[in-house]
C-alpha positions in Angstrom: 17.1 -8.0 19.8 16.8 -11.2 21.9 13.8 -12.5 20.0 15.9 -12.3 16.8 19.2 -13.5 18.2 20.3 -17.1 18.6 20.9 -16.0 22.1 24.1 -16.9 23.8 24.2 -20.1 25.7 23.4 -19.5 29.4 25.9 -21.0 31.8 22.9 -22.5 33.7 22.4 -24.8 30.8 26.0 -25.9 30.5 25.5 -28.4 33.2 29.0 -29.9 33.2 30.4 -26.7 34.5 27.7 -25.7 36.9 26.1 -27.3 40.0 29.0 -29.8 40.6 28.4 -29.0 44.3 25.2 -31.0 44.3 26.1 -34.5 45.5 22.6 -35.6 46.6 21.6 -39.0 45.3 18.0 -39.3 44.4 16.2 -42.6 43.9 13.7 -41.8 41.1 10.4 -43.7 40.5 10.4 -45.8 37.4 6.8 -45.2 36.4 5.8 -43.5 33.1 9.2 -43.7 31.4 10.2 -47.3 31.7 7.6 -48.7 29.2 8.2 -45.8 26.8 12.0 -46.0 26.5 13.0 -49.5 27.5 12.7 -50.7 23.9 15.4 -48.2 22.9 18.0 -49.6 25.3 19.3 -52.5 23.2 19.7 -50.6 19.9 21.7 -47.8 21.7 23.9 -49.8 24.1 26.1 -50.8 21.2 26.9 -47.2 20.2 28.1 -46.0 23.6 30.2 -47.4 26.5 28.1 -47.5 29.6 29.5 -47.1 33.1 30.7 -50.0 35.1 28.5 -51.9 37.5 28.9 -49.2 40.1 26.3 -46.4 39.4 28.2 -43.2 38.3 25.8 -40.2 38.0 28.5 -37.9 36.7 29.3 -40.4 33.9 25.7 -40.5 32.8 25.5 -36.8 33.0 28.5 -36.5 30.7 26.9 -38.9 28.2 23.6 -37.0 28.3 25.4 -33.8 27.6 27.0 -35.4 24.5 23.5 -36.4 23.3 22.5 -32.7 23.6 25.5 -31.5 21.7 25.1 -34.1 19.0 21.3 -33.5 18.7 20.7 -37.2 19.4 17.5 -37.6 21.4 17.2 -41.3 20.6 20.4 -42.1 22.4 19.4 -39.8 25.2 16.1 -41.7 25.7 18.1 -45.0 25.7 20.3 -43.7 28.4 17.3 -42.6 30.4 15.9 -46.1 30.1 19.2 -47.6 31.3 19.2 -45.2 34.2 15.7 -46.3 35.2 16.7 -50.0 34.9 19.6 -49.3 37.3 17.5 -47.7 39.9 17.1 -44.2 38.6 19.5 -42.8 41.2 20.8 -39.7 39.3 21.7 -36.6 41.3 19.9 -33.3 40.8 22.7 -32.2 38.5 22.2 -35.2 36.2 18.4 -34.9 36.2 18.7 -31.2 35.2 20.8 -32.3 32.2 18.3 -35.0 31.3 15.5 -32.3 31.5 17.6 -30.1 29.3 18.0 -32.9 26.8 14.2 -33.3 26.4 13.8 -29.5 26.1 16.5 -29.1 23.5 15.0 -32.0 21.6 11.6 -30.3 21.6 10.1 -33.1 23.6 8.2 -30.8 25.9 5.6 -33.3 27.1 8.4 -35.7 28.3 10.2 -32.7 29.9 7.1 -31.7 31.8 6.6 -35.3 33.0 10.2 -35.5 34.2 9.9 -32.1 35.9 6.7 -33.1 37.7 8.3 -36.4 39.0 11.4 -34.7 40.4 11.4 -35.0 44.2 13.8 -32.0 44.4 14.1 -29.1 42.1 16.4 -26.0 42.0 16.4 -22.8 40.0 18.1 -24.5 37.0 15.2 -27.0 36.8 12.7 -24.2 36.6 14.7 -22.1 34.1 15.2 -25.1 31.9 11.5 -25.8 31.7 10.6 -22.1 31.3 12.9 -22.1 28.2 11.1 -25.2 27.0 7.7 -23.4 27.3 9.1 -20.4 25.5 10.5 -22.6 22.7 7.1 -24.2 22.2 5.3 -20.8 22.3 3.4 -21.8 25.5 4.2 -18.5 27.1 1.5 -18.3 29.7 2.6 -21.6 31.2 6.1 -20.3 31.3 5.0 -17.2 33.3 3.0 -19.4 35.7 6.1 -21.6 36.2 8.1 -18.4 37.0 5.5 -17.5 39.6 5.8 -20.9 41.1 9.6 -20.6 41.2 9.3 -17.4 43.1 6.5 -18.8 45.4 8.6 -21.8 46.4 11.5 -19.6 47.4 14.0 -20.6 44.8 17.0 -18.3 44.0 16.2 -15.4 41.6 19.5 -15.3 39.8 20.5 -13.5 36.6 19.5 -16.5 34.5 16.0 -16.5 35.9 15.5 -12.8 35.0 17.0 -13.3 31.5 14.6 -16.2 30.8 11.5 -14.5 32.1 12.3 -11.2 30.4 12.8 -13.0 27.1 9.5 -14.7 27.7 7.6 -11.4 28.2 9.1 -9.9 25.1 8.0 -13.0 23.1 4.5 -12.5 24.4 4.5 -8.9 23.5 4.3 -7.9 27.1 7.7 -6.1 27.1 6.0 -3.2 29.0 5.9 -5.4 32.1 9.7 -5.4 32.1 9.7 -2.4 34.5 8.1 -4.6 37.3 10.9 -7.1 37.0 13.4 -4.2 36.7 12.6 -3.1 40.2 13.2 -6.6 41.5 16.4 -6.8 39.6 17.7 -3.6 41.2 16.8 -4.8 44.7 18.8 -8.0 44.2 21.7 -6.1 42.7 21.6 -7.8 39.3 21.1 -4.6 37.3 24.8 -4.4 36.4 24.8 -8.0 35.1 25.4 -8.2 31.3 22.8 -11.0 30.9 20.0 -9.3 32.8 20.9 -5.9 31.4 20.7 -7.0 27.8 17.4 -8.7 28.5 16.0 -5.5 30.0 17.3 -3.4 27.1 15.3 -5.7 24.7 12.2 -5.4 26.8 12.4 -1.6 26.9 13.3 -1.5 23.2 10.1 -3.2 22.1 8.1 -0.7 24.2 9.9 2.2 22.6 11.5 3.3 25.9 14.9 4.1 24.5 16.0 6.3 27.3 15.4 3.6 29.9 17.3 1.1 27.7 20.2 3.5 27.4 20.3 4.0 31.2 20.4 0.3 31.7 23.2 -0.1 29.2 25.3 2.6 30.9 24.8 0.7 34.2 26.2 -2.6 32.9 29.7 -3.0 34.4 31.2 -5.5 32.0 29.6 -4.9 28.6 30.1 -7.7 26.2 29.4 -8.1 22.5 25.8 -9.0 23.0 25.2 -6.0 25.2 26.6 -3.6 22.6 24.6 -5.4 19.8 21.5 -5.1 21.9 21.9 -1.4 22.3 22.6 -0.9 18.6 19.5 -2.9 17.7 17.4 -0.9 20.2 18.4 2.4 18.6 17.8 1.1 15.1 14.4 -0.4 15.8 13.3 2.8 17.4 14.5 5.1 14.6 17.3 6.5 16.6 19.6 6.0 13.7 22.4 8.5 14.6 22.6 7.0 18.1 22.9 3.5 16.6 25.8 4.5 14.4 27.4 6.3 17.4 27.1 3.2 19.6 28.6 1.1 16.7 31.6 3.4 16.5 32.2 3.3 20.2 32.0 -0.5 20.2 34.6 -0.7 17.4 36.9 1.8 19.2 36.8 -0.4 22.3 37.8 -3.3 20.2 34.7 -5.5 19.9 34.2 -7.1 16.5 30.6 -6.9 15.2 28.6 -10.0 14.7 25.8 -10.6 12.2 23.1 -9.0 14.4 25.3 -5.9 14.9 25.8 -5.5 11.2 22.0 -5.9 10.5 21.2 -3.2 13.0 23.8 -0.8 11.6 22.6 -1.4 8.1 19.1 -0.5 9.1 20.4 2.7 10.7 22.2 3.6 7.5 19.0 3.1 5.6 17.1 5.2 8.0 19.6 8.1 7.5 19.9 7.4 3.8 23.6 7.2 4.4 24.2 4.9 1.5 28.0 5.6 1.3 28.4 4.6 5.0 26.2 1.5 4.3 28.5 0.4 1.6 31.4 0.6 4.1 29.4 -1.6 6.5 28.8 -4.0 3.5 32.5 -4.1 3.1 32.9 -5.0 6.7 30.4 -7.8 6.3 32.4 -9.1 3.3 35.6 -9.2 5.3 34.0 -11.1 8.1 32.0 -13.4 5.7 28.8 -12.3 7.4 27.3 -11.3 4.0 26.3 -15.0 3.8 24.3 -14.7 7.1 20.5 -14.6 6.7 20.0 -11.5 8.8 22.8 -9.5 7.2 21.8 -10.7 3.7 18.1 -9.5 4.2 19.3 -6.2 5.6 21.5 -5.7 2.5 18.6 -6.5 0.3 16.4 -4.0 2.2 19.2 -1.3 1.9 19.7 -1.6 -1.9 16.1 -1.9 -2.8 15.1 1.1 -0.7 17.9 3.1 -2.2 16.4 2.3 -5.6 19.3 0.2 -6.7 17.5 -3.1 -7.5 20.4 -4.4 -9.5 22.8 -4.2 -6.5 20.1 -5.9 -4.5 20.1 -8.6 -7.0 23.8 -9.0 -6.8 23.6 -9.1 -2.9 20.9 -11.8 -3.3 23.1 -13.9 -5.5 25.8 -13.9 -2.7 23.7 -15.0 0.2 22.6 -18.6 1.0 19.2 -19.4 -0.6 18.0 -22.4 1.5 15.7 -20.2 3.5 12.4 -18.8 2.0 12.9 -15.3 3.5 15.4 -13.9 0.9 13.4 -15.4 -1.9 10.2 -13.9 -0.7 11.9 -10.6 0.0 13.3 -10.2 -3.5 10.0 -11.3 -5.1 8.2 -8.7 -3.1 10.7 -5.9 -4.0 10.5 -6.8 -7.7 6.7 -6.7 -7.5 6.8 -3.4 -5.7 9.3 -1.9 -8.2 7.0 -2.7 -11.2 9.5 -5.4 -12.4 6.8 -8.0 -12.3 8.1 -10.4 -14.9 11.4 -10.7 -12.9 9.3 -11.4 -9.8 7.6 -14.3 -11.6 10.9 -15.6 -13.0 12.5 -15.5 -9.6 9.5 -17.5 -8.2 10.2 -20.2 -10.9 13.9 -20.3 -9.9 12.8 -20.6 -6.2 10.7 -23.7 -7.1 13.5 -25.2 -9.1 15.8 -24.7 -6.0 13.2 -26.8 -4.0 12.5 -23.9 -1.6 8.9 -24.1 -0.3 7.1 -20.8 -0.7 5.1 -19.4 2.2 2.1 -17.1 2.4 4.2 -14.0 2.0 5.8 -15.4 -1.2 2.4 -16.0 -2.8 1.0 -12.6 -1.7 4.0 -10.9 -3.4 3.7 -13.0 -6.5 0.0 -12.3 -6.7 0.8 -8.6 -6.4 3.0 -8.9 -9.5 0.1 -10.7 -11.3 -2.3 -7.9 -10.4 0.1 -5.2 -11.7 0.6 -7.1 -15.0 -3.2 -7.8 -15.1 -2.1 -11.4 -15.6 -5.4 -13.2 -15.2 -4.3 -16.6 -16.5 -1.2 -16.7 -14.3 -3.3 -15.5 -11.3 -5.7 -18.4 -11.8 -2.8 -20.8 -11.9 -1.4 -19.4 -8.6 -4.9 -19.5 -7.2 -5.1 -23.3 -8.0 -1.6 -23.8 -6.4 -2.6 -21.9 -3.3 -5.7 -24.2 -2.9 -3.5 -27.3 -3.3 -1.0 -26.2 -0.5 -3.8 -25.1 1.8 -2.9 -21.4 2.0 -6.2 -20.2 0.6 -7.5 -19.2 4.1 -4.5 -17.0 4.8 -5.5 -13.4 5.0 -2.5 -12.0 3.0 -3.0 -14.5 0.2 -6.8 -14.1 0.2 -6.5 -10.3 -0.1 -3.9 -10.6 -2.9 -6.1 -13.0 -4.8 -9.0 -10.5 -4.6 -6.7 -7.8 -5.9 -5.7 -9.9 -8.9 -9.3 -10.4 -10.0 -10.2 -6.8 -9.3 -7.3 -5.4 -11.3 -8.3 -7.7 -14.2 -11.8 -6.2 -14.0 -13.3 -9.5 -12.8 -15.2 -7.9 -10.0 -17.7 -10.8 -9.7 -14.9 -13.3 -9.0 -13.3 -10.8 -6.5 -16.7 -10.4 -4.8 -17.1 -14.2 -4.5 -13.8 -14.4 -2.7 -14.8 -11.4 -0.5 -18.0 -13.1 0.6 -16.1 -16.4 1.3 -13.4 -14.7 3.3 -13.3 -16.1 6.8 -11.6 -13.1 8.3 -12.3 -9.8 6.6 -10.0 -7.0 7.8 -9.6 -3.4 6.6 -7.4 -4.5 3.7 -10.1 -7.0 2.5 -12.7 -4.2 2.4 -10.2 -1.7 0.8 -9.3 -4.1 -1.9 -13.0 -4.4 -3.0 -13.6 -0.6 -2.7 -10.5 0.2 -4.7 -11.4 -2.4 -7.3 -14.8 -0.9 -7.9 -13.4 2.6 -8.1 -10.8 1.5 -10.6 -13.4 -0.3 -12.7 -15.5 2.9 -12.9 -18.3 1.7 -10.6 -18.2 4.4 -8.0 -21.7 3.7 -6.7 -20.9 0.2 -5.7 -17.7 1.4 -4.0 -19.7 3.9 -1.9 -22.3 1.2 -1.0 -19.5 -1.1 0.1 -18.1 1.7 2.2 -21.4 2.1 4.0 -21.5 -1.6 4.6 -17.9 -1.4 6.0 -19.0 1.3 8.5 -22.0 -0.8 9.5 -19.7 -3.7 10.3 -17.7 -1.3 12.4 -14.5 -1.9 10.4 -12.2 1.0 10.9 -11.6 3.0 7.7 -8.0 3.8 6.8 -6.4 6.4 4.6 -6.8 4.0 1.6 -10.5 3.8 2.3 -11.1 7.5 2.6 -8.9 8.4 -0.5 -10.7 5.7 -2.6 -14.3 6.7 -1.7 -13.4 10.4 -2.2 -12.1 9.4 -5.6 -15.5 7.6 -6.2 -17.3 10.9 -5.3 -15.1 12.8 -7.7 -15.9 10.4 -10.6 -19.6 10.8 -9.8 -19.4 14.5 -9.1 -21.3 13.6 -5.9 -20.2 16.7 -3.9 -22.8 16.3 -1.1 -21.6 12.8 -0.3 -18.0 14.0 -0.6 -18.6 16.7 2.0 -20.1 14.1 4.4 -17.0 11.9 4.0 -14.8 14.9 4.5 -16.7 15.4 7.8 -15.9 11.8 8.8 -12.2 12.3 8.2 -12.2 15.4 10.4 -13.2 13.1 13.3 -10.3 10.8 12.6 -6.5 10.8 12.7 -6.6 11.2 8.9 -7.8 14.8 9.0 -4.3 16.1 8.0 -3.1 13.0 6.2 -1.5 13.9 2.9 -3.0 11.0 1.0 -6.6 11.9 2.2 -5.8 15.6 1.7 -4.8 15.0 -1.9 -8.0 13.0 -2.5 -10.1 15.9 -1.0 -8.4 18.4 -3.3 -9.2 16.2 -6.3 -12.8 15.6 -5.1 -13.6 19.3 -4.6 -11.9 20.3 -7.8 -13.8 17.7 -9.9 -17.1 18.5 -8.1 -16.8 22.1 -9.2 -15.6 23.8 -6.0 -12.1 25.0 -6.8 -12.2 27.4 -3.8 -12.7 24.5 -1.4 -9.9 22.5 -3.1 -7.6 25.5 -2.5 -8.7 25.7 1.2 -7.8 22.0 1.7 -4.4 22.6 -0.1 -3.6 25.6 2.2 -4.4 23.6 5.4 -2.1 20.6 4.6 0.8 20.3 6.9 2.9 18.8 4.2 2.5 18.7 0.4 4.0 16.4 -2.2 4.0 16.5 -6.0 0.5 14.9 -6.0 -0.9 17.9 -4.0 0.6 20.4 -6.5 -0.5 18.4 -9.5 -4.1 18.1 -8.2 -4.3 21.9 -7.8 -2.7 22.6 -11.2 -5.0 20.2 -12.9 -8.0 21.5 -11.0 -7.3 25.1 -12.0 -6.9 23.9 -15.6 -10.2 22.1 -15.8 -11.9 25.1 -14.3 -10.6 27.3 -17.1 -8.3 29.2 -14.7 -5.2 28.7 -16.8 -3.2 31.6 -15.4 -3.8 30.5 -11.8 -2.6 27.0 -12.8 0.6 28.5 -14.2 1.1 30.6 -11.0 0.8 27.4 -9.0 3.4 25.8 -11.2 5.8 28.6 -10.5 5.0 28.3 -6.7 5.8 24.6 -7.0 9.2 25.3 -8.4 9.9 27.9 -5.7 9.1 25.3 -3.1 11.7 23.0 -4.6 9.1 20.4 -5.4 10.3 18.6 -8.6 7.6 18.4 -11.3 6.9 15.1 -13.1 5.2 14.1 -16.2 1.7 14.6 -14.8 2.6 18.1 -13.7 3.4 19.1 -17.3 0.2 17.4 -18.5 -1.7 19.8 -16.2 0.5 22.8 -17.2 0.0 22.2 -21.0 -3.7 21.5 -20.5 -4.0 24.8 -18.7 -2.3 26.6 -21.6 -4.6 24.8 -24.0 -7.7 25.7 -22.1 -6.7 29.4 -21.8 -5.3 29.7 -25.3 -1.8 30.5 -24.1 0.1 29.4 -27.2 3.5 30.9 -26.7 3.7 29.9 -23.0 2.5 26.4 -23.8 5.2 25.9 -26.4 7.8 27.3 -24.0 6.8 24.9 -21.2 6.9 22.0 -23.6 10.5 22.8 -24.5 11.4 23.4 -20.9 10.0 20.0 -19.9 12.5 18.4 -22.3 15.5 20.7 -21.9 15.4 21.7 -18.2 13.8 18.7 -16.6 14.9 15.9 -18.9 11.3 14.6 -19.2 10.6 12.8 -22.4 7.2 13.8 -23.8 4.5 11.2 -23.7 1.4 10.9 -25.8 -0.6 13.1 -23.3 1.9 15.9 -23.7 1.7 15.8 -27.5 -2.1 15.7 -27.4 -2.2 18.8 -25.2 0.2 20.6 -27.6 -1.8 19.5 -30.7 -5.0 20.8 -29.2 -3.3 24.0 -28.2 -2.1 24.6 -31.7 -5.3 23.5 -33.4 -7.6 25.4 -31.1 -5.5 28.5 -31.7 -6.1 28.1 -35.5 -2.6 26.7 -36.3 -4.0 23.5 -37.9 -1.1 23.0 -40.2 1.4 23.3 -37.4 -0.6 20.8 -35.4 -0.6 18.4 -38.3 3.1 18.8 -38.7 3.7 18.2 -35.0 1.8 14.9 -35.3 4.1 13.8 -38.1 7.2 14.6 -35.9 6.1 12.5 -32.9 8.8 9.9 -32.5 6.3 7.1 -31.9 3.0 6.0 -33.4 0.4 8.8 -32.7 -2.6 7.5 -30.8 -6.3 7.9 -31.4 -6.3 10.6 -28.7 -3.9 12.8 -30.8 -5.8 12.5 -34.0 -9.1 13.1 -32.2 -7.7 16.3 -30.7 -6.8 17.6 -34.3 -10.3 16.5 -35.5 -11.9 18.5 -32.7 -9.9 21.6 -33.7 -11.0 21.1 -37.3 -14.6 21.1 -36.3 -14.2 24.4 -34.5 -12.4 26.0 -37.5 -14.5 24.2 -40.2 -11.5 22.6 -41.9 -13.4 19.8 -43.6 -10.5 18.2 -45.5 -8.0 18.0 -42.6 -10.9 16.8 -40.4 -11.6 14.0 -42.8 -7.9 13.0 -42.8 -7.8 13.0 -39.0 -11.0 10.9 -38.8 -9.6 8.4 -41.3 -6.5 7.9 -39.2 -8.6 7.3 -36.2 -10.8 4.7 -38.1 -7.6 2.9 -39.1 -6.9 2.3 -35.4 -10.4 2.1 -34.0 -13.1 1.6 -36.6 -15.8 1.6 -33.9 -14.8 4.9 -32.3 -18.2 6.6 -31.7 -16.9 10.1 -30.9 -15.0 10.3 -34.1 -18.0 9.4 -36.2 -20.0 12.1 -34.4 -17.3 14.8 -34.9 -17.0 13.9 -38.6 -20.8 14.1 -39.0 -20.8 17.5 -37.2 -18.1 19.0 -39.4 -20.0 17.9 -42.5 -23.2 19.3 -41.0 -21.6 22.6 -40.3 -20.5 22.8 -43.9 -24.1 21.9 -45.0 -22.8 18.8 -46.7 -25.9 16.7 -45.8 -25.0 13.9 -48.2 -21.8 13.3 -46.3 -23.7 13.4 -43.0 -26.0 10.7 -44.3 -23.1 8.7 -45.4 -21.4 8.9 -42.0 -24.6 7.8 -40.3 -25.0 5.0 -42.8 -21.5 3.7 -41.9 -22.4 4.0 -38.2 -25.4 1.8 -38.8 -23.4 -0.7 -40.8 -20.8 -1.0 -38.1 -23.3 -1.0 -35.3 -21.9 2.2 -33.8 -24.5 4.1 -31.8 -24.2 7.8 -30.9 -24.1 8.4 -27.2 -27.1 10.4 -26.3 -26.6 13.8 -24.5 -27.1 13.3 -20.8 -27.1 15.7 -17.9 -27.6 15.1 -14.3 -28.1 17.1 -11.1 -28.0 16.0 -7.4 -30.6 17.2 -4.9 -30.7 15.9 -1.3 -28.6 12.9 -2.1 -30.7 11.9 -5.1 -29.3 12.2 -8.7 -31.8 13.3 -11.4 -30.9 12.4 -15.0 -32.1 14.2 -18.1 -31.7 13.3 -21.8 -32.3 15.5 -24.9 -36.1 16.2 -25.2 -36.7 14.1 -22.0 -40.4 14.0 -20.9 -40.1 11.1 -18.4 -39.4 13.1 -15.2 -42.3 13.3 -12.8 -41.8 17.1 -12.4 -42.0 17.6 -16.1 -44.9 20.1 -16.0 -43.0 22.4 -13.6 -39.8 22.0 -15.7 -41.5 23.0 -18.9 -43.1 26.0 -17.1 -39.6 27.1 -15.8 -38.2 26.7 -19.3 -40.9 29.0 -20.8 -40.1 31.5 -18.1 -36.4 31.4 -18.9 -37.1 31.7 -22.6 -39.0 34.9 -22.1 -36.5 36.4 -19.7 -33.5 35.7 -21.8 -35.2 37.1 -24.9 -35.7 40.3 -23.1 -32.1 40.3 -22.1 -31.0 39.9 -25.7 -30.8 36.2 -26.3 -30.8 35.2 -30.0 -30.8 31.4 -30.7 -27.9 30.1 -32.7 -29.5 27.8 -35.2 -26.2 26.6 -36.4 -25.8 24.6 -33.2 -28.5 22.3 -34.4 -26.9 19.9 -36.8 -30.0 18.5 -38.4 -31.8 19.7 -41.5 -35.1 21.2 -40.1 -36.7 24.6 -40.1 -35.6 27.4 -37.7 -38.7 27.1 -35.3 -38.0 23.4 -34.8 -34.3 24.2 -34.3 -35.2 26.7 -31.5 -37.4 24.1 -29.9 -34.7 21.5 -30.0 -32.2 23.9 -28.4 -34.5 24.5 -25.4 -34.9 20.8 -24.6 -31.1 20.2 -24.5 -30.4 18.0 -21.4 -28.4 20.7 -19.5 -31.3 23.2 -19.8 -33.8 20.6 -18.5 -31.4 19.9 -15.5 -31.0 23.7 -15.0 -34.8 24.2 -14.9 -35.2 21.4 -12.3 -32.4 22.9 -10.2 -34.0 26.3 -10.2 -37.2 24.8 -9.0 -35.8 22.6 -6.3 -32.5 24.0 -5.1 -32.6 26.6 -2.2 -32.6 30.2 -3.4 -29.1 31.6 -3.7 -27.3 28.2 -3.7 -25.1 27.4 -6.8 -26.5 24.9 -9.3 -24.1 22.2 -10.3 -24.8 20.2 -13.5 -22.8 17.4 -15.0 -22.9 16.7 -18.8 -21.4 13.8 -20.6 -20.8 15.7 -23.9 -19.3 19.0 -24.8 -21.6 21.9 -24.1 -22.9 23.5 -27.3 -22.4 27.1 -28.2 -26.0 28.1 -27.9 -26.4 26.5 -24.4 -23.2 28.3 -23.4 -24.6 31.6 -24.5 -28.0 30.9 -22.9 -26.4 29.9 -19.6 -24.5 33.2 -19.4 -27.7 35.2 -19.7 -29.7 32.9 -17.4 -27.0 33.3 -14.6 -27.5 37.1 -14.9 -31.3 37.2 -15.0 -31.9 34.7 -12.2 -28.9 35.9 -10.1 -27.6 32.3 -9.5 -24.1 30.8 -10.0 -24.4 28.0 -12.5 -21.6 25.4 -12.7 -21.6 22.9 -15.6 -19.0 20.2 -16.0 -18.9 18.9 -19.5 -16.7 16.1 -20.9 -13.7 18.5 -21.1 -13.8 21.1 -18.4 -15.9 23.2 -16.0 -17.9 26.3 -16.9 -18.7 28.7 -14.1 -21.5 31.1 -15.1 -21.9 34.2 -13.0 -23.5 37.6 -13.7 -23.6 36.8 -17.4 -19.9 35.8 -17.7 -18.2 32.4 -18.0 -14.8 31.6 -16.5 -13.6 30.2 -19.8 -13.9 33.6 -21.5 -15.8 31.9 -24.3 -12.7 30.0 -25.2 -13.4 26.2 -24.9 
């Protein structure tokens, strides 16, 4: 509280009402100061009436006190010069006022010289200079001066203890307050309001609220500052109910709150989410005109922004003075954090027009807005401005600049800043790791994470959640398990953010059971936790389990959001639950007031189309209240491929080409639908158009991880060093599956060749090559996990079912849409995919 307050004036500094008993006359040496200030004498003698020829120490003291009150150090120096000329015979009372004048004028060097030259000093001399050291942030010298005061046997009065306690709090050494507390009690000052309030502040910064409360109760004559100190102590240590209770008692006694009291109470209201009570406090601030105070104004801004009422925050902002950078920076930060980035930029422009100089926090928040908007050009302009004002070395600004370039996918520029950064902290490393993950480069993110550990930078929840996300995107389960092991050794083991990332990682790496285990062990769950499990079950083809989880989520009073319903509708689509999917879609709108977005419509179109209701799907697209996206038309096209509806497929493809003429997937799907219908001329025409447009078909690619190394296979691949063993395994599998009843589905080969060639092409599909390698290299009995970049074909799906049975191994394949768990001749999708 003291470090924020413009602390009340201590009587020991009001030298005209204290120390009048000191009548000693001291003849002071004229060295040091005479040359420095003599030149000021003539220009100032005309503006003040000097004492008569007889030296009057009291008169000089009065005039020096006037200089302090008027903030006029020049006249004070001139008076000092005149005193020196007349023999320098001020008494101790007068010299203490002169010392105070130099301290209050922030002329600490002059104050130290004067203090060192004093032939006699008392407690006030020491306290005055201690306050000067504190004011100039020279805390250690202030503590040393206190030790000297004690060593020389000067009186330890309440003002000494108040000054040194304030100094300790400013140094962040508030925990040492208990050592002084013992001394305070011995000398009987524990009931003094000055000392008590200083002790309350010291215990407050250490979180020792009970001790602070005990001290408060022991203060005999509690004043306004004491009550305010206790309210602030409770608020700063999250004892919000106690803060409001103390405020109520204070008002009952009759004390009127000041600006710091109101700021503390507003923080307590925010902590309790007691927004109605907070508005009453706001009314009190309006009545007392404290709403124009900086501390109260910022507390009101914090209140309204945290309550989600940014417009009320804007109104409060308009009512407070705007000469200080703090309210401007605060509002810019809140606009940036509330995704109202354009308003943040506009407010910054207004700030510059008001001639308020931005600081590092202003620029950091403004750059956050640029990053969210992906405003590269604006970010570059701010970068240039930051360089001009010399804030480019500030850690906050540096990290924010890196984030702008990363969000704009300029990772090279971001890395340049990273390498130039003079002081890299965890935020610096996290910014780069998150940037690589968001740009789809999980491998670089993981490499940077290893470098971070090598440099012994402590990873945070952001680090772990980001690298786990990288593992999920790469389906690198082995590495994900190792990172999981690292989190177990840290405080983030039960962290909800890390827990959600672990659920997502295990689900996307094919282990839905491990994802469920993590979910069950979380101490708390939010909508992200539930969404991750619903989505996980959906992609694993376990639609009914996903819907059960959705019902559990509702039972736990966790409110579903848009992403929840994307997972629910996706689960219905993957499981073919048409009626339930339509019911959930209607419930989303009617029961939860969620407006369907393009992802919801895409799921419903796929559900209808995959179920064979192509006309209804086409009709739904026409009813979408906004322009249908490529994703929607591509979903309908995929359904047309399955049901061989060539004409509607052609229409769907045409709509996609109108929006994205280079869309490779649509060209391939259109070619496939023609090939299935044996319309080879149309197939040739599609391929000709692809060549003309420069569109290349993405080759089928599958990969499998073994002992931390990822092995890639393409269709008909012969480049792998273990190719002889792989071919031998394929021949063995071909024989075993034939005996088990396998019949190749030649229709899965969409090229015009004879049946023998088609069968050969089927057995060199990339997923079969990866499977053969896995059976050779993976330990017996362990599941084989394969990732494929395209949709698995019907023949490979049938072959995998039989292979899982004949070799008695679990085979898990993740294609571009979902997971397929093959076990004992059965797939989890129920042949519906």
